[in-house]
Structures are given as C-alpha cells and as structure tokens.
BALUMPA-385150 format. One record per atom (N, C-alpha, C): residue number from 1; atom name; x, y, z. Coordinates in nm, 2 decimals, padded with zeros to 4 digits. Layout:
BEGIN
 pos site      x      y      z
 NUM   CA      X      Y      Z
...
END
This chain:
BEGIN
 pos site      x      y      z
   1    N  10.17  05.43  04.54
   1   CA  10.03  05.45  04.52
   1    C  09.99  05.60  04.50
   2    N  09.92  05.62  04.40
   2   CA  09.88  05.76  04.37
   2    C  09.73  05.78  04.40
   3    N  09.70  05.88  04.48
   3   CA  09.57  05.92  04.51
   3    C  09.52  06.03  04.42
   4    N  09.42  06.01  04.35
   4   CA  09.37  06.11  04.26
   4    C  09.27  06.20  04.32
   5    N  09.24  06.31  04.26
   5   CA  09.14  06.41  04.32
   5    C  09.00  06.34  04.33
   6    N  08.97  06.25  04.25
   6   CA  08.84  06.19  04.25
   6    C  08.83  06.10  04.38
   7    N  08.94  06.03  04.42
   7   CA  08.94  05.95  04.54
   7    C  08.93  06.04  04.66
   8    N  09.00  06.15  04.66
   8   CA  09.00  06.24  04.77
   8    C  08.85  06.30  04.79
   9    N  08.79  06.33  04.68
   9   CA  08.66  06.39  04.68
   9    C  08.56  06.28  04.74
  10    N  08.57  06.16  04.70
  10   CA  08.49  06.05  04.75
  10    C  08.51  06.03  04.91
  11    N  08.63  06.04  04.95
  11   CA  08.66  06.03  05.09
  11    C  08.60  06.14  05.17
  12    N  08.62  06.26  05.12
  12   CA  08.56  06.38  05.19
  12    C  08.41  06.38  05.19
  13    N  08.35  06.33  05.09
  13   CA  08.20  06.32  05.08
  13    C  08.16  06.22  05.19
  14    N  08.23  06.11  05.20
  14   CA  08.19  06.00  05.30
  14    C  08.20  06.06  05.44
  15    N  08.31  06.13  05.46
  15   CA  08.33  06.19  05.60
  15    C  08.22  06.29  05.63
  16    N  08.19  06.38  05.53
  16   CA  08.09  06.48  05.55
  16    C  07.95  06.41  05.57
  17    N  07.92  06.31  05.49
  17   CA  07.79  06.24  05.51
  17    C  07.78  06.18  05.65
  18    N  07.89  06.12  05.70
  18   CA  07.90  06.06  05.83
  18    C  07.87  06.17  05.94
  19    N  07.93  06.28  05.92
  19   CA  07.92  06.39  06.02
  19    C  07.77  06.44  06.02
  20    N  07.71  06.46  05.90
  20   CA  07.57  06.50  05.89
  20    C  07.48  06.40  05.96
  21    N  07.50  06.27  05.93
  21   CA  07.42  06.17  05.99
  21    C  07.43  06.17  06.14
  22    N  07.56  06.19  06.19
  22   CA  07.58  06.19  06.34
  22    C  07.50  06.31  06.40
  23    N  07.51  06.43  06.33
  23   CA  07.44  06.55  06.38
  23    C  07.29  06.52  06.38
  24    N  07.24  06.46  06.28
  24   CA  07.09  06.43  06.27
  24    C  07.05  06.34  06.38
  25    N  07.13  06.24  06.41
  25   CA  07.10  06.15  06.52
  25    C  07.10  06.22  06.65
  26    N  07.20  06.30  06.68
  26   CA  07.20  06.37  06.81
  26    C  07.08  06.47  06.82
  27    N  07.05  06.54  06.71
  27   CA  06.94  06.63  06.71
  27    C  06.81  06.56  06.73
  28    N  06.79  06.44  06.67
  28   CA  06.67  06.36  06.70
  28    C  06.66  06.32  06.84
  29    N  06.77  06.27  06.90
  29   CA  06.77  06.23  07.04
  29    C  06.74  06.35  07.13
  30    N  06.79  06.47  07.10
  30   CA  06.77  06.59  07.18
  30    C  06.62  06.63  07.17
  31    N  06.56  06.63  07.05
  31   CA  06.42  06.66  07.03
  31    C  06.33  06.56  07.11
  32    N  06.36  06.44  07.10
  32   CA  06.29  06.33  07.16
  32    C  06.29  06.35  07.32
  33    N  06.41  06.38  07.37
  33   CA  06.42  06.41  07.51
  33    C  06.35  06.53  07.55
  34    N  06.35  06.63  07.47
  34   CA  06.28  06.76  07.51
  34    C  06.13  06.74  07.51
  35    N  06.08  06.65  07.43
  35   CA  05.93  06.63  07.43
  35    C  05.89  06.53  07.53
  36    N  05.97  06.44  07.58
  36   CA  05.93  06.33  07.66
  36    C  05.97  06.34  07.81
  37    N  06.03  06.45  07.85
  37   CA  06.06  06.47  07.99
  37    C  05.99  06.59  08.04
  38    N  05.97  06.59  08.17
  38   CA  05.90  06.70  08.23
  38    C  05.98  06.83  08.22
  39    N  06.11  06.82  08.24
  39   CA  06.20  06.93  08.22
  39    C  06.21  06.98  08.08
  40    N  06.20  06.89  07.99
  40   CA  06.20  06.93  07.85
  40    C  06.07  07.01  07.81
  41    N  05.96  06.96  07.86
  41   CA  05.83  07.02  07.83
  41    C  05.83  07.16  07.89
  42    N  05.88  07.17  08.02
  42   CA  05.89  07.31  08.08
  42    C  05.98  07.40  08.00
  43    N  06.09  07.35  07.96
  43   CA  06.18  07.44  07.88
  43    C  06.12  07.48  07.75
  44    N  06.05  07.39  07.68
  44   CA  05.98  07.42  07.56
  44    C  05.87  07.53  07.58
  45    N  05.80  07.51  07.69
  45   CA  05.69  07.61  07.72
  45    C  05.75  07.75  07.75
  46    N  05.86  07.75  07.82
  46   CA  05.93  07.88  07.86
  46    C  05.98  07.94  07.73
  47    N  06.04  07.86  07.64
  47   CA  06.09  07.92  07.51
  47    C  05.97  07.97  07.43
  48    N  05.86  07.90  07.42
  48   CA  05.75  07.95  07.35
  48    C  05.69  08.08  07.41
  49    N  05.68  08.09  07.54
  49   CA  05.63  08.21  07.61
  49    C  05.73  08.32  07.58
  50    N  05.86  08.30  07.59
  50   CA  05.95  08.41  07.56
  50    C  05.94  08.45  07.42
  51    N  05.92  08.36  07.32
  51   CA  05.91  08.40  07.18
  51    C  05.79  08.48  07.16
  52    N  05.68  08.45  07.23
  52   CA  05.55  08.53  07.21
  52    C  05.58  08.67  07.27
  53    N  05.65  08.68  07.38
  53   CA  05.67  08.81  07.44
  53    C  05.76  08.90  07.35
  54    N  05.86  08.83  07.29
  54   CA  05.95  08.91  07.20
  54    C  05.88  08.96  07.08
  55    N  05.79  08.87  07.03
  55   CA  05.71  08.91  06.91
  55    C  05.62  09.03  06.94
  56    N  05.55  09.02  07.06
  56   CA  05.46  09.13  07.10
  56    C  05.54  09.26  07.12
  57    N  05.66  09.25  07.18
  57   CA  05.74  09.37  07.20
  57    C  05.79  09.43  07.07
  58    N  05.82  09.34  06.98
  58   CA  05.87  09.38  06.84
  58    C  05.76  09.46  06.77
  59    N  05.63  09.41  06.78
  59   CA  05.52  09.48  06.72
  59    C  05.50  09.61  06.78
  60    N  05.51  09.62  06.92
  60   CA  05.49  09.75  06.99
  60    C  05.60  09.85  06.95
  61    N  05.72  09.81  06.94
  61   CA  05.83  09.90  06.90
  61    C  05.81  09.94  06.76
  62    N  05.77  09.85  06.67
  62   CA  05.75  09.88  06.53
  62    C  05.64  09.99  06.51
  63    N  05.53  09.98  06.59
  63   CA  05.42  10.08  06.58
  63    C  05.48  10.21  06.63
  64    N  05.55  10.21  06.74
  64   CA  05.61  10.33  06.80
  64    C  05.70  10.40  06.69
  65    N  05.78  10.32  06.63
  65   CA  05.88  10.38  06.53
  65    C  05.80  10.44  06.41
  66    N  05.69  10.37  06.37
  66   CA  05.61  10.43  06.26
  66    C  05.56  10.56  06.30
  67    N  05.51  10.58  06.42
  67   CA  05.45  10.71  06.46
  67    C  05.56  10.82  06.48
  68    N  05.68  10.78  06.51
  68   CA  05.79  10.88  06.53
  68    C  05.82  10.95  06.39
  69    N  05.81  10.88  06.28
  69   CA  05.84  10.94  06.15
  69    C  05.74  11.03  06.10
  70    N  05.62  11.03  06.15
  70   CA  05.51  11.11  06.11
  70    C  05.53  11.25  06.16
  71    N  05.51  11.36  06.08
  71   CA  05.52  11.49  06.14
  71    C  05.40  11.52  06.22
  72    N  05.43  11.61  06.32
  72   CA  05.32  11.65  06.41
  72    C  05.22  11.74  06.34
  73    N  05.09  11.72  06.36
  73   CA  05.00  11.81  06.29
  73    C  04.96  11.92  06.39
  74    N  04.97  12.04  06.34
  74   CA  04.93  12.15  06.43
  74    C  04.79  12.19  06.40
  75    N  04.72  12.22  06.51
  75   CA  04.58  12.25  06.50
  75    C  04.55  12.39  06.53
END
C-alpha cells in the first residue's frame, strides 16, 4: 500500500481540525464557567480592575517620558 502526499495532507488536516475543535470546546466551557460562577465573576472583575490600573499607569509613564525629552526652558 502506497500512501501519497495528498492522503497525508488530508490526514494532517483532519487531525488539525479535530485539535482546533477540541480547543474551541474547552475555551467555550471555560468562558461559560467564568461567567456563571461567583468565583469566575470575581476573577473577571479583578482582571478588569487590574487592566484599568495598568492602562492608567501606562498613560502616566507615557506623559512623564514625553516631558523628559523636552529641554528645560531657562527664564
């Protein structure tokens, strides 16, 4: 029995699609759990709060760096 490249490609595609489908199902289950449990909601709130704090800090650092590059004006 000879296996040609086309057959190998089809088998690899089938395996890859199966893996992607499995990952999507796990991801969907995870997202559903995170939204429907008290612990998941608390974790999502903590992540959102942390994201806002990081963004605020990033803006503050960006403004600081912008002012460092400006030469001092002498009066």
